N, C-alpha and C positions, 0 to 999 in steps of 0.2 A: 291723389295723382295730379301731376302738373297739367295745366290746361292753358289753351290759348287765351282764355278769359283772364288768367292770372297776369299774363304779359300785358294785355290791354289795360287792366285796372292799374297796374303798377306804373307803366310808362306812357300809356295813352294820353292822359290829360296834358302833359308837357309836350309830347310829340305833336299833338294836334295844333298847338300854338304856332308851330313852324312849318307844318306840312300843308300842301295845297290839296285838299280832299273834296270830292264831290259830296252832295247831300246824301246820295245813296251809300257811299262809303262811311260817312259819319253815322248814319242810321245803323249800319251793320255793326260798327264798333260799339255803339250804345246798346244794341240788343245783346251782343255777346257779353258785355260787361255786366248787364243786369240779369242775365239768364240764371234761373234757379236761385234768385236772391229775394230778400223781402221786398225789394222795389216792385216786383211784379205780382206780389200777393201769393196766396197759396191756401193750404188747409192745415188745421190742427187735427191730428188723428189720435184715436184711442183704441188700443188693442182690445178686442172682445174676449181674449183669453187671459193675458197676463196684465191687462190694464195699463201697459206702458203708453206714454204719450210721445208723439213725434210730430215734427212740422215738415210738411212737404211743400216746397216752393214751386211755383209755376215756371214753365220754360218759356223762352222767347219765341220759339217756333220759326225763327228766321232760317231760311234755306241755306245760309252760309255758316250757320253755327255748328261746330263739331259735335255738340252735345245733343242736338235736336234731330239729327238725321236718322238715327236708328229706328225710332217709332214711325217716322214719315215713310221710310223705306218699307217697313213691315206692312203698313196700310196699303201702299202702292202695289206691293207684290201680291197681297191677298186678292186685289182686284185683277191682277194679271194672270193668275193661275188658270183661270177658265179659258184664257186665250191660247194656251199652248196646244200645238198640234203634234201628233205622233210621227214627226219627220226629223231629219237632221237639221240642226241649226248652225249657222255660220256667223263668225265674228269678223267684221271688216272694219278697218280704220282708215280714215281720210285725214291727212295732216296738211296744214298750210305751211309753205316755206317761210323762213325767218323774215325776209323783207316785208312780206304781207302781214305777218304777225306784229311787226313793229308799228305799222299804221293802223292795225286793228285796235290797238289800245285806245285810240282817239275816235274810233268808228265802230264800237262794239256791236250796236244793234244792226247796222248795215252788213258788216263783214261776217259776223257770226250767223246772221240770217242767211246770207249767201252760202256759207259753208254748209249749213243744214240742207238748203234747197238744192244746191248743185250736187251734193253727195247723193241725195235721194234720187234726183233726176238721172244721174250717171248710172246708178244701180238699176233703175227701172228701164232705162234705154238699152243698156247692154243685155239685160235679161230678156227684153222683148225681141231682140234680134234673133231670127231663126238660126243664124250661124253659131249661136251660143246656147241659149235656153229656149227662146221662143215662147215666153210665158209672162203673164202679169204677176208680179211679186208684191210682197209687202215687206216693210222694214220698220224697225224701231231704232231711232238714232238718239244718242246721248252725248251732249256737249261736255267736254273737259277743256279747260283753258290753261292748265298748269302742267309743268314738268315736275319730276320728283323733288327738285330743289327749289320749287315755288316760282320758277321762271315762267314767263308768259309763253305758252306753247299751245295754241288753239288746235283742237282736233276733235273729230266726232267718232264715237264707237257705234257701229251698226250691228244689230242683232237681227239676222235674216233667216226665215225658214228656207230650207233647201229645196225650193221648187216653186211652182206657181200655177195659176189657171191658164189654160189654153186661150187663144184670142177669142174663141166663141164661148168661153166659160163653161164648157161641157166636159173637160178632162183635166186631171191633175198631171202636170208634167214635172217629174222629179229630176233633180240634178244627178250627175254621175256621182256614185258613192265617193265621199271624201274630196270632192271638187265642186266649187260653186261657180265662180266666174274668173276669167283670166285677169290678174291684177294689172298687168302691163296695159291691157286695153282700157281697164277702168281708169288707170292713172292718166293716160293720154287724153281721154275724153274729159275727165275731171279738170285737168289743167286748162284745156282749151275753153271749156264752157265757163269756168270760174273767171278767167282773164277777160272773156267777152263781157260777162256780167259786171265785173269790176270796172271796166272801161265805160260801160253804159252808166253805172252809178256816178262816175266822175263827170260824164257829160251832163248828167241831170243835176249836178251840184250837190250830191248827197254825201260827199266825203269832206272831212276837215283835216287840215294839216297844220302842225305846229313845230316849233324848234327847227331841227335840222331838216325837217321834211316840208317846210313852208313853201319851198320852190315848186313842189309837186302840184300845187294848185293850178299851175300853168299847164294847159293841155299838151303842149309839145314836150315839156319836161316830163310829164307823167308818162307819155308814150315812150320816151327814151328809157325811163325807169322800168317800164313793163317789159321791154324787149328781151333782156336776159332771162326773165322768168318764163319765156315761151320755149326755151331750149333746155333749162335745167330739169333735173328729175324731181317729180313731186311724189312724196311718200304715200302710197296706198298699199296696204297689205291685208291679206286674209289669213286668219289663223285656222288651225285644224278644227273640224266640226266639234261641237260640244258632245259630251258623252251622255246624251239623253236629255229629256226635258227638265229633270231635276237639276242637272248641271247648269242649264240656262237660268233657272231661278236663282241658284246660288251665285252665279256671275252677276245677275241683275241686282241682287241684294248688296253686292259690293260696289257696283259702279253707278247705279242710277242716282243715288243721293249722296255720293261722295263729295266732300269739300276739299279745298286745296291741300289741307293737312289735317290729319286726325290728332286728337290728344295723345293717342297711343304712340305716335312717332316722336313725341317730345322727350328729350333725355334729361336736359338740365336747363336752369335759368339762373344765372349768377352774374358776377361783375364782368365777365367776358362777353356775355350776351346769351342768346338762345341756341342751344345745341339740339339738333334733331337728326333722326335717321333718314337717309335717302338712298335711292337706288341709281347707280351709274350704269345706264344701259350700254355704254361703250365698253365696259369691262366684262369679264366673264367669270363664271363660278362664284365662289364666296366673296371675291374681291369687288363684286358689284355692290355689296351692301356696305355703306360708309356712314360716317357722321359728319355734319357740317355745323359750324358755329357762326351765327350772324349777330351783329349788333342789334339791339332790340328794335330800334327805329327801322332798320333795313328789313328785319323780319316782318314787322307790321306793314311796311310798304309792299313787300312781296305778297303777303296774304291778301291785302286789299286790292291788288292788281286784278283779282279774280271775282270781284263783285260784279254781278250781271246787271244790266239795265232793268229798271222797274218793269214788271209785267212780262219779261222775256222768258219764254218757256225753254228749259234746257233738255226736256225729253219730248220728242215729237214722233208721230207715227205717220207712215206714208203708204200709198198704194192700197193693197188689200187690208192693211191694218189701220188705215186712216179712220179717225173717230166716226165720221158720218156713215161709213160703209162696213166697219169692222164686224159688227154682229152678223149682217147678212153674208159677208164674204166667208167668215169662219164656218157658218152653218153650211154653206155650199161646199166648202172644201171637205168638211167632215162627211157630208153626204157622199162625195165622190170617193173618199177614202174608206167608206163604210165604217165610220167610227161613231159609236154611240155618244151623243152629246152629254156633257157633264151636267147633271141635275143640281140645281141650287137647293140645298136643304134648308127649309125654314126652321128657325129655332123653336124648340118646344117650350111653350111658356111654363110648363110644369117642371122642366129640368132646371136645376139650380145654375145660375150664371156665376162664373168665376169672379171673385171679389176684385175690385179695382186696386185695392191696397192690401198687402199681406204683411203681417208683423215679421220682421227679420229675426226676432228672438224666439218666438214660439210657433210661427207659421199660421196663426189664427187670423181671420179677417179683421181689418181695421176699419173703424167707423169714423166718418167725418163729424166732428163735434163743433167746429167753428170754421168760418170762411175768413181768410185774411185778405182784405182789399189791397189792391196795388196802390203804391204811393207815387208812382211816376209812370208816365206813358213812355213807350219805346219811340223815341224821336232823336233827331240829331242834337248833340250837345249845343248849348247856346254859343253864338259866335263871340270870339274875343274882341275886345276893343281895338279899333284900328282895322279890323277885317271888313271887307265889302263883299 
C-alpha cells in the first residue's frame, strides 16, 4: 500500500535542500522515513508451529506518523473506557476564522493554547449560567489543525457529557434530551473572549509576525486588523448527541490520534505528483468525495504544516474531567446517578496471555530469537552546506 513514508523517502532529501523547515518538522520527516525499517532495529521471529522466520521492524512512535497512531489510539481508549458515564454525550466544534489561522502558523503554541483554553472556558461559563444549564461540566477537547485538503484549518472537537454537577455538588443536572447548549451564545462568547486574549498576548509581546503580516507587530495596526473579526461570524456548532457510550468510544478512536492524512487516503504517486481523496464540505451528497493531485513538494509542505510544537498536548481535559479531579468527580457523579462503578479486573497469572506476535501462515505464536539493534537515532537530517 502507498504510504506517506514513500513520498518522503523518494522526494524528501532533495526537497529539504530548498525548503525552510523547523527542527521539529525535520525530525518528523526523519521519523516517518525510518519507521518500520532496519534503521530503527527490530526482532527476528520464528514460528513455534511451522518454523517460518520473519523480521519485524520497530515503529518510530512519532505522533505525526500515519502508521503509528492505531496502537496509540488503542492504548488511550482502553484507559478512557472506565471514564464513560451512562448519559448523553455531545460533540461541539470550535473553529478559528481564516485571518487568525494565518497568523497561527507562526504562533502555534500561543494560539493553539488559546483555542483550547477559551473553548473550554466558553463551554464551562455558559453551562454554569442558570439560564442555560446551571451546572459544572467536564469536557475532553481534541485539536485538529487541518482541513480535508491538508490546508491549515485549526479547530477543536469537544466531547462533552450531557449534564453536570449542581453548584453545591449534590445533584446531577441533565441537559434537555437532544439539546446541550445554544451554539449562537457559545459563538458570541468564544469570539469575544478569544479576541480579548489575543490582544493581551500581543501586548505582552508573545506573538511573532512575518512576511505580509510584519506590520501587525505595531499595536495600532494590530487593533485595526482585529476590528472586522469582532463582527464576523465565528463557526461554533454542536452535532446530535452520540448514540450511547460505545458510539463515543468509536468516535474517539477515529479522532483522538488522527494525523493530517492517513495512508488509506492516498491514491497514486507518479510523475504528476501525489493524488489523494478528500472531502469537499461545501458540496453535497456523493459529489463531496473528490480526488486532488499535488506536486510532491507541495504535498510534503502541507503535511508538515500540521507538526505541533514539542511537548504540546493535543488532547486535553477540563472541568470535571481534568486530570487532578477526574477520579473523584466521576465517583461523585456515579453515586448521584446510582451507577455501580466499573471494577478493574486484575489479570489472572494462571490464564495464558495472548502472544505478542502471531504467525500469519499458521496462526501459532512466534518466538523472538534475535534482537536487531537500531542503526540510526530518530533525529533531524544533517544540515546541508551553506545552511545556517
